[in-house]
C-alpha positions as CSV (number, residue, x, y, z in Angstrom):
1,M,119.7,67.4,109.5
2,M,117.0,69.9,108.5
3,D,115.3,69.5,105.2
4,L,115.2,72.4,102.7
5,S,111.6,73.3,103.0
6,E,112.0,73.5,106.8
7,M,115.1,75.7,106.4
8,R,113.2,77.9,103.9
9,R,110.2,78.2,106.3
10,K,112.5,79.2,109.2
11,F,114.4,81.7,107.0
12,L,111.1,83.4,105.9
13,Q,109.8,83.3,109.5
14,N,113.0,85.0,110.7
15,L,112.4,87.7,108.1
16,D,108.8,88.3,109.2
17,E,109.5,88.5,112.9
18,G,109.6,92.0,114.5
19,S,108.5,94.2,111.6
20,T,106.9,94.2,108.2
21,R,109.7,96.4,106.9
22,V,112.9,94.4,106.7
23,D,116.2,96.1,106.0
24,I,119.4,94.6,104.9
25,H,120.4,93.9,108.5
26,G,117.3,91.8,108.9
27,Y,118.1,89.7,105.9
28,I,121.7,89.2,107.0
29,Q,120.6,88.3,110.5
30,A,118.0,85.8,109.2
31,L,120.6,84.3,106.9
32,S,123.1,84.0,109.8
33,E,120.5,82.3,112.0
34,T,119.6,79.9,109.3
35,L,123.3,79.0,108.8
36,D,123.7,78.5,112.6
37,S,120.8,76.1,112.6
38,I,122.4,73.8,110.0
39,S,124.5,70.9,111.3
40,P,127.2,70.0,108.9
41,R,127.5,66.2,108.3
42,S,131.0,66.1,106.9
43,Q,134.3,68.0,107.1
44,T,133.6,69.5,103.6
45,E,130.2,70.8,104.8
46,Q,131.8,72.2,107.9
47,R,134.4,74.1,105.9
48,R,131.7,75.4,103.6
49,M,129.7,76.6,106.6
50,S,132.8,78.3,108.0
51,V,133.4,80.1,104.7
52,A,129.7,81.1,104.5
53,K,129.9,82.6,108.0
54,Q,133.0,84.5,107.2
55,H,131.3,85.9,104.1
56,I,128.4,87.1,106.2
57,K,130.8,88.9,108.5
58,E,132.3,90.6,105.4
59,I,128.9,91.5,104.1
60,K,128.0,93.1,107.5
61,R,131.3,95.1,107.5
62,H,130.7,96.3,103.9
63,T,127.1,97.1,104.6
64,R,128.0,99.2,107.6
65,K,130.6,101.2,105.5
66,L,128.0,101.7,102.8
67,Q,125.4,103.0,105.2
68,E,128.0,105.4,106.7
69,K,128.7,106.7,103.2
70,V,125.0,107.1,102.4
71,A,124.5,109.1,105.6
72,I,127.3,111.4,104.7
73,L,126.0,111.9,101.2
74,E,122.4,112.5,102.5
75,E,123.9,115.2,104.8
76,R,125.7,116.8,101.9
77,V,122.5,116.8,99.8
78,T,120.6,118.4,102.7
79,L,123.3,121.1,103.0
80,L,123.2,121.8,99.2
81,E,119.4,122.0,99.3
82,E,119.6,124.5,102.2
83,D,122.1,126.6,100.3
84,N,119.9,126.8,97.2
85,H,116.9,128.1,99.2
């Protein structure tokens, strides 16, 4: 089992890899990888990990929907700005 300081270090390392600008997808990915690296020692921990992984899937789904809505709203703002000029 990994200790908390090691988990924290790996989590932060995952955030820093690739680019200095991390978006929500990077945070979700790093969190998912951190969860995958943890080995549950009991049935209770295994269930908690399963629930946490399901929550991450839901967060990804909601994030994708929110980003689609933001893109639509940005497009509408652009059209409104063009109409005003």
